[in-house]
C-alpha positions in Angstrom: -27.0 -25.0 1.6 -30.4 -23.9 0.7 -30.6 -21.7 -2.2 -33.3 -19.5 -0.7 -31.1 -18.9 2.1 -27.9 -18.9 1.2 -25.8 -15.3 0.4 -25.1 -14.7 -3.4 -21.5 -15.3 -4.5 -20.2 -14.1 -7.3 -17.7 -15.6 -10.3 -15.4 -12.9 -11.2 -13.6 -14.3 -14.6 -10.7 -12.5 -15.6 -10.1 -12.7 -19.4 -7.5 -11.2 -22.3 -7.1 -13.0 -25.3 -9.1 -16.2 -24.3 -10.5 -17.7 -26.9 -9.4 -20.9 -26.6 -10.1 -21.7 -23.0 -13.0 -19.6 -22.2 -15.9 -21.3 -22.9 -14.3 -24.3 -20.9 -13.9 -21.9 -17.8 -17.7 -20.4 -18.6 -19.0 -24.3 -18.6 -17.6 -24.9 -15.0 -19.3 -21.8 -13.6 -22.5 -23.0 -15.2 -21.8 -26.6 -13.9 -21.3 -25.5 -10.5 -23.8 -26.8 -7.7 -24.6 -23.8 -5.6 -28.1 -22.2 -6.4 -27.3 -18.4 -6.0 -24.7 -17.3 -8.2 -24.0 -14.5 -10.1 -21.1 -14.3 -13.1 -19.4 -11.5 -14.2 -16.6 -11.6 -16.9 -14.2 -9.1 -17.1 -12.5 -8.3 -20.4 -9.3 -6.1 -20.8 -9.7 -5.2 -24.4 -9.2 -8.4 -25.9 -8.0 -8.7 -29.7 -9.3 -12.4 -30.5 -12.7 -13.4 -30.0 -13.2 -14.1 -26.3 -15.7 -11.2 -26.5 -18.0 -12.4 -28.9 -17.4 -16.3 -27.4 -18.4 -14.7 -24.2 -21.4 -13.0 -25.0 -23.0 -15.9 -27.4 -22.7 -18.3 -24.2 -24.6 -15.3 -21.6 -26.9 -15.4 -24.3 -27.7 -18.9 -24.1 -26.7 -19.8 -20.4 -27.2 -16.6 -18.5 -30.1 -17.9 -17.4 -28.8 -20.0 -14.8 -27.3 -17.4 -12.9 -28.8 -14.7 -10.4 -27.2 -12.1 -12.8 -24.5 -12.4 -16.0 -22.7 -9.8 -17.0 -20.1 -8.7 -19.2 -17.7 -5.5 -18.7 -15.5 -4.2 -21.1 -12.1 -2.2 -20.9 -12.2 0.7 -23.3 -8.7 0.2 -23.5 -6.1 -2.2 -22.2 -5.1 -1.5 -18.6 -3.8 -4.8 -17.5 -4.6 -7.3 -14.8 -4.9 -5.1 -11.6 -7.5 -3.0 -13.6 -9.4 -5.8 -14.9 -9.9 -7.5 -11.6 -10.9 -4.6 -10.0 -12.9 -3.7 -12.7 -15.1 -7.2 -12.5 -15.5 -7.0 -8.8 -16.9 -3.5 -8.9 -19.4 -4.8 -11.2 -20.3 -7.7 -8.8 -22.9 -7.9 -5.6 -22.0 -10.9 -3.5 -20.9 -11.4 -0.3 -18.4 -14.2 -1.4 -16.1 -13.6 -4.2 -14.1 -15.9 -6.7 -11.6 -14.0 -9.3 -10.7 -16.4 -11.6 -8.4 -16.5 -14.6 -10.2 -17.5 -17.9 -8.5 -20.9 -18.4 -8.7 -22.5 -15.4 -12.2 -24.5 -13.9 -13.8 -25.0 -10.9 -14.9 -28.6 -9.6 -18.8 -28.8 -9.8 -19.3 -28.5 -5.8 -16.7 -25.8 -5.8 -18.6 -22.6 -4.6 -21.2 -24.7 -2.6 -18.2 -26.1 -0.5 -15.8 -22.7 0.0 -19.3 -20.7 0.8 -20.5 -23.5 3.4 -17.0 -23.7 4.7 -16.7 -20.2 5.3 -20.1 -19.5 6.6 -19.7 -22.0 9.1 -16.4 -21.0 10.0 -17.1 -17.1 10.2 -14.0 -17.4 7.9 -13.2 -13.9 5.4 -10.4 -15.7 3.4 -9.6 -19.2 2.1 -7.5 -21.1 0.0 -8.4 -24.6 -1.4 -5.8 -27.3 -2.8 -5.4 -27.0 -6.3 -5.1 -29.5 -9.4 -2.8 -28.7 -12.1 -4.0 -29.8 -15.7 -2.8 -29.1 -19.4 -4.0 -29.3 -22.6 -1.6 -31.7 -24.4 1.6 -29.5 -23.1 4.1 -31.4 -20.7 3.6 -30.4 -17.3 7.2 -29.6 -15.8 8.4 -32.0 -13.2 8.2 -31.3 -10.0 5.5 -28.8 -10.5 2.6 -30.8 -8.9 4.9 -31.4 -5.7 5.7 -27.8 -6.0 1.9 -26.7 -5.7 1.6 -29.3 -2.8 4.2 -27.9 -0.7 2.6 -24.2 -1.4 -1.0 -25.7 0.0 1.1 -26.9 3.2 2.1 -22.8 3.4 -1.5 -22.1 3.6 -1.7 -24.5 7.1 0.7 -22.4 8.9 -0.2 -20.0 11.5 -0.7 -16.1 10.6 2.5 -15.3 12.2 4.1 -18.2 10.1 2.7 -17.2 6.7 3.9 -13.3 7.4 6.9 -14.5 8.3 7.6 -16.6 5.2 6.1 -13.7 3.1 8.9 -11.6 3.8 11.4 -13.9 1.9 9.3 -15.7 -0.8 5.5 -15.7 -2.1 4.3 -19.2 -1.8 0.9 -19.5 -1.8 -1.6 -21.2 -3.9 -3.9 -18.1 -4.8 -5.4 -19.6 -7.7 -7.4 -21.7 -4.8 -8.3 -18.5 -3.1 -12.2 -17.5 -2.2 -12.7 -15.0 0.3 -15.4 -12.2 1.4 -16.3 -8.6 -0.2 -15.7 -7.4 3.1 -11.8 -8.1 3.0 -11.6 -7.3 -0.6 -12.8 -4.1 0.9 -11.2 -3.7 3.6 -7.7 -3.6 1.9 -8.8 -1.4 -0.7 -9.2 -3.9 -3.4 -5.9 -5.6 -5.6 -3.1 -2.6 -5.5 -3.2 -0.3 -8.8 0.6 0.5 -7.9 1.6 -2.8 -9.3 -0.5 -3.2 -12.6 1.5 -7.2 -12.9 1.8 -8.3 -9.8 -1.6 -8.3 -8.3 -1.6 -11.5 -5.8 1.4 -10.5 -3.1 0.3 -7.0 -2.6 -2.9 -7.8 -1.7 -2.1 -11.0 -0.1 0.2 -9.0 2.3 -2.4 -6.6 3.1 -5.1 -9.2 4.0 -2.5 -10.9 6.3 -1.1 -7.7 7.9 -4.8 -6.2 8.6 -5.3 -9.1 11.0 -6.9 -12.0 8.7 -5.9 -15.0 8.7 -5.9 -16.9 5.4 -7.3 -20.8 6.2 -7.4 -23.4 4.2 -9.9 -25.9 2.7 -7.8 -29.4 2.1 -10.3 -30.4 -1.0 -9.3 -29.9 -4.6 -12.1 -27.1 -5.9 -9.9 -25.4 -8.3 -7.9 -27.0 -11.7 -5.1 -24.8 -12.5 -4.2 -24.8 -16.3 -0.8 -25.2 -17.3 -0.2 -23.3 -20.7 3.1 -22.1 -20.5 2.1 -19.2 -21.7 1.2 -17.1 -18.7 3.5 -13.9 -17.0 3.7 -16.0 -13.5 4.6 -19.7 -15.6 7.1 -18.1 -17.2 8.6 -16.7 -14.4 10.9 -19.8 -13.3 13.1 -18.8 -16.2 16.5 -17.0 -15.5 14.9 -13.2 -16.9 11.4 -12.1 -16.4 9.5 -10.4 -18.6 10.6 -6.2 -18.4 7.2 -5.3 -17.1 7.0 -8.3 -14.9 9.9 -7.8 -13.0 9.5 -3.7 -12.9 6.5 -4.5 -10.3 8.2 -7.6 -8.6 11.4 -5.7 -8.1 9.4 -2.7 -6.1 7.0 -5.1 -4.5 10.3 -6.3 -2.4 11.6 -2.7 -2.0 7.9 -1.8 -0.6 6.9 -4.6 1.8 10.0 -7.8 1.7 13.0 -5.6 2.2 11.2 -3.3 5.7 10.1 -6.5 6.7 13.4 -8.7 6.5 15.5 -5.3 7.8 13.1 -5.1 10.9 13.0 -8.9 12.0 16.8 -9.1 11.9 17.2 -11.4 8.2 20.1 -8.9 7.0 21.6 -11.6 5.4 19.0 -12.7 3.7 17.8 -9.2 2.7 21.3 -8.6 1.1 21.2 -11.6 -0.7 17.9 -10.9 -2.0 18.7 -7.2 -2.7 21.5 -8.7 -4.6 20.0 -11.0 -6.2 17.2 -8.7 -7.8 19.7 -5.9 -8.6 21.9 -8.5 -10.4 18.8 -9.1 -13.0 17.9 -5.4 -13.1 21.3 -4.9 -14.6 20.6 -7.4 -17.4 18.4 -5.1 -18.6 20.9 -2.3 -19.5 23.0 -2.3 -22.2 26.0 -0.6 -21.1 29.5 -2.6 -21.2 29.4 -1.8 -17.5 26.2 -3.5 -17.1 27.5 -6.8 -18.9 30.2 -7.0 -17.1 28.8 -6.9 -13.8 26.1 -9.0 -14.5 29.0 -11.8 -15.7 31.1 -11.1 -12.4 27.8 -11.6 -10.6 27.4 -14.8 -12.1 30.7 -16.5 -11.7 30.3 -15.2 -7.9 27.3 -17.2 -7.6 29.4 -20.8 -8.5 30.9 -19.9 -4.8 28.8 -20.6 -1.7 
């Protein structure tokens, strides 16, 4: 696509204490073949050297972009606020929001923008490659991301039905228009630790399908430290779990009940409430958790 006539695209890099990885992320953005690109780094009040590193990098490489800007939060506001802040500072027709430890392949923005422009799509998800820096990637994680990408190929009704039960879309590979971001009100501030699900839910229920790009455009770093990567443990981080539970009651439970999937609704409800009891220290809570753990052994 001719850069003189191509629409402006924005890469919004979300950072918090990302000094160890942000330069790799920014280098991958600087290496894009797409000509009409702006870069926004939105930092959520990092305590390490993320900000000075980003500032020095922009001083040296900012001229590669239509605009390169660092926006900082006065105090830590959480992931959702950081995303909305970064997008608000951008001006592109197309948006790519990414964590400050992931990377883009060189033709990611050119391929995604051209694909969406030619087909008139507002939201696409590309295939994702998992990588790490010396940390063993858990067995099955690569296969899981391949299965998640297969879910993107489902029809709009199938995706909506699936999301009532599970969230299994690889949105680390998401590219979308500003129009759809604004139409659904951006990322929902009511769920500060669970940014992806409410956003994607609202996109699908607005009538906008999410289309697959059957090509690896995003490299997802496995470190074992991020909130989502820890979520496979038996007990979620308390704040993360709180929003996970609230999302279930706000979106998934009504959808399951209205579609007649009452047993699935009951199973998920009981499971979530059992986890919630683990955060309480009373004897009754401990007793109920032990009972539930015993019941799980029986099918």
